[in-house]
N, C-alpha and C positions, 0 to 999 in steps of 0.2 A: 504493500500500500504506500503510495507516495505521501510525503509528509511536508507540511508547510508551517512555519512560524510567522505569525502576523502580530505586530505591535499596534497598540491603539485601536483595538478592534471592537469596542463596545458600541460604536455608532458610526454613521457616515460611511465613508469608503471602506474602512477596515471591516465593518460589520458585513457589508455587501460582499467583500472578498471572502470572508468566512462562510457566508451562506452559499456562495457559488461553488467554492472548492469542496465544501462538505457535501453538497448535493451531488457532486461528481465523484464521490467516493474517496476523497482525500482525508487523511488524518489531519485535522486542523488544531494546532495549539496556538492559543491567542492570549494576548496580554491586555490588561486594563489597569487603571490606577485605583478605581473605586470598586471594591468587590460587590457593592450593593447595586451596581448598574450593569450586571452581566446577564440579565434574564433573557434578552433577545439572542445574545451570543450563545448561551447554553442551549436555548431552543433550537438553534441552528445546528447543534451537534458538535460544537467546539469544546476542547478541553481548555479550561480557563486558569490562568496564573496571574497573580497580582504583581505588577512591576511598574513603578514610576521611573521611566527611562531617564529623567533628569537627575536621578540619584545613582551615581556609579556603583554604590554598594548594593543597590537592588539589582542592577544588571549582573553583577558578580554572583549574587544569590540565585538569580534565575538560571544562569548558566550552570551553576552547581546542581540546582534542582533537576535540570534537564540533561545532566551529564551523560546519561545513557541513551539519549534520543539523537538520531541523526535526521537531517532535514535535506530535502531536495531543493527547497526554496526558503530563504529567510527574507521576509518582506517587512521592511522598516517603514511603517506607515504613520506612527505616532508623530504628531506635530501640533503646533499652536499658531494662531493668528492673533497677534497682540495689538494691532493698530490699523486704523483706516486713515490716520491723520497725516498732515504734512510736517514740514521741518520744525515748526514751532512747538509741536506736541511731542517731539522725540524726547524720551527720558531714559536714563541709564538703566533703571530696573527692568522695564519692559523690553528694552533692546537686548540686554544681556540674557534675559530669560528666553527670548526668541532664539538667540544664537545657541544657547545651551541645549534647548530641546530639539531644535530643528537641524542643527549642524553637528554639534559635538556628540549628542546622544547616539545618533545613528552610527557614527564612527566607533564609539565604544561598544555598541551592540555588535557591529561587524567584527571587531577584534575578538569579542567574547565567543562568537558563534561560528567563525570561520572553521575551527576544528570540528564542528558538528556537521559540516556539509558532506553530502554524499550524492550519488546519482547524478542529477543534472547540475548540481553545485552552482546555484544561482543565488546571488545576494542583491536585492533590489531596494532602493530607497525612493520614497515618494517625494518628488520635488514639485516644481511648478514653473510654468512659463514666466511667472513673476520673478523668478530667480535668474532669468536670462537677460544679460546686458543688452544683447542685440534686439530682444523683443520688447524692451522697456520704452514705450512711446507715450506713456501717460503719467509716469512719476508716482509720488505718494507711497504710502505703506513702507516706509523706510526699513523698519525692523524686520518685517517679513521678507522683503526683497533681499536684504543683505544676508539674512540667515539662510535663505534658500540658495543664494549664490555661493555662500560659504560651503553649504552642503555639496553643491555641484563640484566645486574644486576639490573638496575632501574625497569624494568618491571617484573622481577622475584620477586623483593621485593614488587612491587605494587600488584602482584597476591596474596600476603599474608597479605596485609594491610586490617584492618577491614573496612576502608571506601570504599573499592572496593568489598567487599563480595556481592555475587549475580551476579557479572559480570564475564565473562570469559575473562581473559587477556592472550594474546598470542603474541609471536614474530614470524614473518614470514621471511623465506629466499627465495628469488625469483630465485636463481640460477644466472648464468652469462647470461644476456639477451642483445639482440641487441637494445640498447637505446643510447642516447647521452652520458650517463654515462658509459655504458658497452662497447660501441664501436662496430664497424661493424664486428669484428672478433668473437664476442660471438656466442656460438652454439645455443642459445635458441631464438625463436621468442617471442615477447611480448604476442601475442595471446595465446601461449602455456603456458607460465609462469603464466599469469593471470588466465587462465581457471583452472590451477592446484591449485592456491591459493584460488580461489573462491570455489573449491570443498572442500578444507581444511576448509575454514570458514563455509561452509554449514554443514559440518559434525561434528563440535565441540560439545563436551559435557563438563560438569563440570570437568570431569577427565583430560581434556586438559589444565585446568587453569595453567598458569605459564610455559607452554612448548614452545620450540623453534622448529618450524616445517618448513621443506623444502617444496618447491612447490609441490613435488611429494608425500607428506604425511609422509615422514620419519622424524624421530626426529634428530635434529642437536645436536651433543655433545657440551657441554659448553667449 
C-alpha cells in the first residue's frame, strides 16, 4: 500500500488531499496542530498525529513516533497567511512567524523525513505563485510573499543537496482555491486543484527535481 504524509491536513487543501488519497487506497498519515479539529480528517480515513511544525521539537517527536513508517510521498502543506496589508502594516512578529512556518518548517520536516522515503521518494512543498518574483505584478502581502519565496529557494537548494539525492523534490502551486485561506471568491474548487496536483505528483520523474509546478502541470517562473 502506498503511503503519504500530509502536514496541515485538518482543513482546506490538506484535508482534500487526505480525502482523495485515502479514497484511492493510500495509507494517509496526517498532521494537525489542534487534536480537537480532526473529525473530518478521521472520517476521511487518515491516521492523525499532532504536530505544530513551527516547533522543531515537535517535528523531532513526530519523526520518532513514525520511525518505523516509510513514505512514498511527504507532502508539506502546513502554512499560514498573516497579512493582506501593504508596507505600513508590516511588523516583525507576523513577518517572522510567516517565515518560520512557511519557509523554515518545511525544510526541517524535509530533513527529518528524508530517511523515511521509499518507493517513489517524493518530497513536495506547497508554495504559491505569490512567492514568484516574476509573477508579482500586484504587490502587497509582504510577509506571505517573502516567506513563500524563501520556501522556493530553500527547496530548490534542497533538490541539489547531496543528502537529498535519490529523492524528487518539488514545489507545488495550487492556484487560487476556495478555502479558508483563499476565500469564497476564488475561481478554483479544492477538488479540482487537488486532482491536478495529484496528477502532477503521479507523473514526476527525476527530471522534475527542483521544479516549481502549477496544479495544471505548467512550470511556474521563479
